[in-house]
matplotlib code that plots the C-alpha trace (Angstrom):
import matplotlib.pyplot as plt

x = [-2.2, 0.2, 1.3, -0.1, -2.7, 0.0, 2.2, -0.8, -1.8, 2.0, 2.1, -1.1, -0.1, 3.3, 1.3, -0.7, 2.3, 3.6, 0.3, 0.4, 4.2, 3.5, 1.1, 2.5, 2.9, 2.5, 3.2, 0.9, 2.1, 1.5, 4.5, 4.8, 5.4, 8.3, 9.8, 9.5, 11.3, 8.3, 8.9, 11.8, 14.3, 14.5, 10.8, 11.0, 13.7, 12.2, 8.9, 10.7, 13.0, 9.8, 7.9, 5.4, 5.8, 2.8, 3.6, 0.8, 0.3, -1.6, -1.9, -1.2, -4.5, -4.7, -8.3, -9.5, -7.0, -6.8, -9.5, -9.5, -5.7, -5.9, -8.9, -7.3, -3.9, -5.8, -7.5, -4.4, -3.0, -5.8, -5.8, -1.9, -3.6, -0.4, -2.5]
y = [44.0, 42.3, 39.0, 36.7, 33.9, 31.2, 33.3, 33.7, 30.0, 29.1, 31.1, 29.5, 25.9, 26.7, 28.3, 25.1, 22.8, 24.9, 24.5, 20.8, 20.4, 22.1, 19.5, 16.9, 13.5, 10.3, 6.9, 4.2, 0.7, -2.8, -4.5, -7.3, -4.8, -3.4, -6.7, -7.6, -4.1, -3.2, 0.8, 2.5, 3.1, 6.6, 6.9, 4.8, 6.9, 10.2, 9.1, 7.9, 11.0, 13.2, 10.6, 9.9, 6.2, 3.8, 0.4, -1.6, -5.6, -6.7, -7.8, -5.4, -4.2, -2.5, -1.3, -4.5, -6.7, -4.1, -1.3, -0.5, 0.0, 2.1, 4.3, 4.7, 5.6, 8.4, 9.7, 10.0, 11.9, 14.1, 14.7, 16.0, 19.0, 18.7, 18.2]
z = [-33.6, -31.0, -31.9, -34.5, -33.7, -34.1, -31.2, -28.9, -29.3, -28.7, -25.4, -24.5, -24.8, -23.1, -20.2, -19.9, -20.0, -17.2, -15.2, -15.6, -15.0, -11.6, -10.1, -8.1, -9.4, -7.4, -8.5, -7.2, -8.5, -7.8, -5.8, -8.2, -11.0, -9.1, -8.4, -12.0, -13.1, -15.2, -13.9, -15.3, -12.2, -12.6, -12.5, -9.1, -7.9, -8.6, -6.8, -4.0, -3.4, -3.5, -1.1, -3.6, -4.4, -3.0, -3.7, -3.0, -2.6, -5.4, -9.0, -12.0, -12.0, -8.5, -9.0, -9.5, -7.4, -4.4, -4.8, -1.0, -0.7, -3.9, -2.7, 1.0, -0.8, -3.1, 0.0, 2.2, -0.9, -1.1, 2.6, 2.0, 0.4, -1.8, -5.2]

ax = plt.figure().add_subplot(projection="3d")
ax.plot(x, y, z, "-o")
ax.set_aspect("equal")
plt.show()
């Protein structure tokens, strides 16, 4: 029997991680949290470089303070067809 159960399980986890890692990531953040330095600069820079940073005017919990802007952002991201 080729490979042990643990080897097959490890290969399966590696495959799932690769699949998840290939999914484009978008960063949707409140402008105030950017101004306060809440998010690591390398995270912001990476999202900016890939044109995947969305900064929305609103409080910390954007789904409460700016739900329409969040919904519009998600709709536009989905329309791009890159997710």
